[in-house]
N, C-alpha and C positions, 0 to 999 in steps of 0.2 A: 328125169329119164336116165337110164343106165347108158353106158358107153355104146351099147348095141342100138340105142335109139328106140327100144321097144318096151322093155320092162321097167316098172317102177319100184320093184322090190328093194334095191339098195337105198333108194330115196326114202321110202316109207320106214325101213328098218333103221336107217341113220336117225331119222326124226324121232322114232320110238326110243332109240337108245339115249338120245339127248334129253328127251322128256323124262325117261326113267332116271337119268343121272341127276336132273334137277329135283326129282322127287326124293332121291336118296339124301339129299342135303337137309331136308325138312325132318321134323319129328314125325313118328310113324302115322298118326292120324292126319296130320297135314299133308303128308306124302300121298296117302291114298286119296284124299280129297283133290289133290292137284292132279293125280293121274286120271281120276274120274272126270274132272272138269276138262282136261285137255284131250281126252280120247273118247270115252263112252258117250258122255253128254253131247260133245260137239258133233261127233260123226254118226251117232245112232239116234239119241233122243231128240235132238233138235231137228234133224233131217226128217225122221219119221213123223214127228208132230206137225212139221210144215206140209208134208205131202198129204197126210190124212185130212188135215184141216182144210186145205185147199180143195181137196176131192169132194168135201161135204159143205163147202162155203161157209165154214166156221171161222170166227175171229178167235185166235188163240194168243195169249200173252206169253212171251218167252220170259224165262227167269231173269231177275236182276243180275246182271253181270258187269256191274260197274267196277272198273279195275281198282280204284282205291278201296273200295268196300271189300272186294275179295282179298286184296293184300292185307287189309286190316284184320279181317276174320281169320286169316292164316296165322297171325301173330298173337292172337288173343287166346286165352286159356279160360276154361270154365272151372 
């Protein structure tokens, strides 16, 4: 919460700036993957999949997000 106790913008913007800063330290492709994993996938794809699957009583498997595997894939080059 912000100092006014109402808005969340400074918290969200600060988190986004820190996340973008982490992405800038990586190579371009790894940085884009990092941003997608930390933002769009977590806040949109997983949430929407969960909501829709529960609404239709479907069992949906989430992607494998094992931390060591993700870290290893960020350092591997093809």
